[in-house]
TORKOL-4160 file (C-alpha; in steps of 0.2 Angstrom, whole numbers, padded with zeros to 4 digits, m for minus):
64
<pt num="1" X="0675" Y="0362" Z="0120"/>
<pt num="2" X="0685" Y="0364" Z="0136"/>
<pt num="3" X="0677" Y="0369" Z="0152"/>
<pt num="4" X="0690" Y="0374" Z="0165"/>
<pt num="5" X="0684" Y="0372" Z="0183"/>
<pt num="6" X="0701" Y="0374" Z="0191"/>
<pt num="7" X="0699" Y="0392" Z="0197"/>
<pt num="8" X="0682" Y="0387" Z="0206"/>
<pt num="9" X="0690" Y="0371" Z="0213"/>
<pt num="10" X="0705" Y="0381" Z="0220"/>
<pt num="11" X="0694" Y="0393" Z="0230"/>
<pt num="12" X="0680" Y="0381" Z="0235"/>
<pt num="13" X="0690" Y="0365" Z="0237"/>
<pt num="14" X="0677" Y="0355" Z="0227"/>
<pt num="15" X="0670" Y="0353" Z="0210"/>
<pt num="16" X="0656" Y="0365" Z="0205"/>
<pt num="17" X="0638" Y="0358" Z="0208"/>
<pt num="18" X="0621" Y="0362" Z="0214"/>
<pt num="19" X="0611" Y="0378" Z="0211"/>
<pt num="20" X="0619" Y="0395" Z="0211"/>
<pt num="21" X="0622" Y="0410" Z="0200"/>
<pt num="22" X="0636" Y="0404" Z="0190"/>
<pt num="23" X="0650" Y="0415" Z="0182"/>
<pt num="24" X="0659" Y="0409" Z="0167"/>
<pt num="25" X="0672" Y="0417" Z="0156"/>
<pt num="26" X="0670" Y="0412" Z="0138"/>
<pt num="27" X="0685" Y="0413" Z="0126"/>
<pt num="28" X="0704" Y="0417" Z="0129"/>
<pt num="29" X="0710" Y="0422" Z="0146"/>
<pt num="30" X="0717" Y="0438" Z="0139"/>
<pt num="31" X="0700" Y="0444" Z="0132"/>
<pt num="32" X="0686" Y="0434" Z="0140"/>
<pt num="33" X="0668" Y="0437" Z="0138"/>
<pt num="34" X="0658" Y="0436" Z="0154"/>
<pt num="35" X="0643" Y="0426" Z="0156"/>
<pt num="36" X="0632" Y="0425" Z="0172"/>
<pt num="37" X="0620" Y="0411" Z="0172"/>
<pt num="38" X="0608" Y="0406" Z="0186"/>
<pt num="39" X="0602" Y="0388" Z="0189"/>
<pt num="40" X="0609" Y="0371" Z="0192"/>
<pt num="41" X="0628" Y="0369" Z="0187"/>
<pt num="42" X="0625" Y="0356" Z="0173"/>
<pt num="43" X="0611" Y="0367" Z="0166"/>
<pt num="44" X="0621" Y="0383" Z="0167"/>
<pt num="45" X="0636" Y="0374" Z="0159"/>
<pt num="46" X="0626" Y="0368" Z="0145"/>
<pt num="47" X="0620" Y="0386" Z="0142"/>
<pt num="48" X="0638" Y="0393" Z="0143"/>
<pt num="49" X="0643" Y="0380" Z="0130"/>
<pt num="50" X="0629" Y="0385" Z="0118"/>
<pt num="51" X="0635" Y="0403" Z="0120"/>
<pt num="52" X="0653" Y="0399" Z="0117"/>
<pt num="53" X="0648" Y="0389" Z="0101"/>
<pt num="54" X="0638" Y="0404" Z="0095"/>
<pt num="55" X="0653" Y="0415" Z="0097"/>
<pt num="56" X="0665" Y="0403" Z="0089"/>
<pt num="57" X="0675" Y="0401" Z="0106"/>
<pt num="58" X="0682" Y="0384" Z="0112"/>
<pt num="59" X="0687" Y="0389" Z="0130"/>
<pt num="60" X="0676" Y="0392" Z="0145"/>
<pt num="61" X="0682" Y="0395" Z="0163"/>
<pt num="62" X="0670" Y="0393" Z="0178"/>
<pt num="63" X="0674" Y="0407" Z="0190"/>
<pt num="64" X="0674" Y="0406" Z="0209"/>
């Protein structure tokens, strides 16, 4: 499973961490499925990975 944090890092100048309302794109960039998950980043990332697995997707992007 690939979790791309580059768009977030480009805007914020740091890796994602802490508590927030996180936005993820699950799936290919040309047809992403949005996921908005509140909580600490590592917990939200885990939920996004679970959702991606359920959908049969392998790519997740953390949005700024």
